[in-house]
Structures are given as C-alpha cells and as structure tokens.
N, C-alpha and C positions, 0 to 999 in steps of 0.2 A: 408741421412735419419735422421729425427728428432727422438731422443730417449726419452723414458719415463722411469723414475726409481722411485721405491718406497722404503721407509725406515721407520722403526719405530724409532721415535726420542722422547725419554723420555715419552713413552706411547702414543704418537700421531702418527697415520698413516699419513705420508707425501708423496705426489707425486710431482715430479718436471718434467716438460716437457722442453726439450731443446728449447731455443729461435731460431727463424729463423736467417739465416746467417747475414743479415745486422743489425738487432737489436742486435744480439750477438756481432757484431763488435763494435757498439756504446757503449754497456755496458762494453765490454772488455777494450776499451781505457780509459773509466772513472775509471774502476777498477784498471788499471795500475797506475793511478795517486795516488790512495789510497794505493795499495799494494807495489809500488816502495819503499817508505820510510820504510815500515815495513820489506821488504826483505833486504834492506840495513842494518837496525838495527839488523836483525837476523844474518847476516854474520859478522857484526862488533862486535856484542855481543859475538861471539864465541860459539854459541849454538851448542850442540851435535845433529846434524841432525838425527843421527841414533836412538836417544832416547829423543825426544823432551818432552815427558810427564814428564820425570825425571829431565830435565834441565830447571828449572824455572828461574834461574839467567840469563841464556842466552836468554830466551824467553821474559822476562819483557819488555825490550825496544821495541821489535818487536810488542808485543801485544799493548803497549801504542801507538805506531805509527799507527797501524791498526785501533784501536778504535777511535783515534783522527781523522783520515781521514774519517771513516764512520760516526762519529758524525756530521761532517760538510757537509755530502752529503746524506741526507735522500732520495732524489730522486734516488740515486744509489741503496739504499736498496730496494726501490719500484721497480726499473727496474730489479733487480736480482730476486725478488720474484714474478714478474708479471705472470709467468707461473707455479706457484707452488700452491698447495692447501693442506689443512689439514682437516682431519675429526675430529670434536669435538662433542662428545655426539650424534653421528650419523648424524651430519649435515656437509656437505661439505662447507668449507670456502675458497674461492679463495682469495689469498693474493694480491689483486689489489689496496688496499688503506691503509692508516694508520689506519683507523677505523677497517678494516677487520683484519689487523695484530694484533691490540690491542685485538680484539675479540678472536682471535685464541690463543694468547700467554700471555694474562694477567695472572700474577702470575707464569709464566714459562719463564723467560727471557733467561735462558740457552738454552731452546728448540728453541727460536727464533734465537739465535746465531748459534746453530747447524744446523738449517734449512737453514740459509744463507750459511754456509759452504757446505752443501749438494747441494744447487742450484749452487754454484760455481763449485763444482766437476762435476755435471751433464753437465754444459755448457762448462767447460774449462779443462776437465780431461787431454787431450793430452798435453796442454800447461803446466799444473801443473806438470805432470810427467817429462816433459823435464826440467822444472825449478828445480825440486828436484834433478835430475841427475846432472845438471850443478852445483848446490850449493854443492852437495856432492863431486864432482870432485874438486871444488875450495878449499874446506876444506881439502881434502886429499893432494892436492898440497902444501897448506900452512903448513900442518903438516910434510910433507916430507922435506920441506926447513928448518924447525925448528930444 
C-alpha cells in the first residue's frame, strides 16, 4: 500500500507520497551510489550515532560526501521529490521540476534539504531503520574491542 505522510518543515506544509515499487527501486539504487560514500565516511569518522546533532566533527566528512554526491546528481533530487508537494501562500506546488523546486524553496534552502530527507524517510524508512541498527551494532562491536 502506498503511504502518504505530511510534515511541517520550517513553516511549509509538505506532503510526500511513496513512489511506486519499480520507480522506488530505481531511485533507491541511485541513492545508494550517493549515500554509500556518505555512510562510509560516517562510520570511518567515528561519529556518535546516538547523538548525531552534537557530534559535528564526526558528521563533517559524511555531510561533505553526501552533498558532493547530490550536487552531481540533480536528476536524483528531482526523482526523490517527484511525488512531494509543498503549499506556499495557499498554492500547492508539486516538486516535479527545478523551476517548481526553486519556486517552493527560494530563500529557504534548509527547508529544501529537510524536504529531501523527509522524502527519503517516506520512501525508504524500513531500509534506513535497518541501516541505523547495523551501524550502531558495528560501532558497539568496535567499542567493545577497544
């Protein structure tokens, strides 16, 4: 069953609808190419996964790898946001093109990044939860060996 979730992101009502299975698969494989180096940098940087907000030193390399990958793949951003819309000044803006994304988020870049994160969560929540569990177990095992 395709799910729809809503969230207020920096004052903007955002709705994201889960992609159909095969489209989700295509986006997921492209996302893996971008997220793979970021996840590797996260584990290699020794970030405290239980408190990522406070561990900026460990997050720096991972954020750099993630943003570098996304910067090279604008079509991936469009694919992630294709079933997401934002309401701005009472108008529904479907995020189906660069122009529509510009219209929705001009002057609010952080809201765009948070909307990307939200779309990833809506589409790949189960995989992300499994990944977080695996990374935490990996860090715990490394700490136990030290």
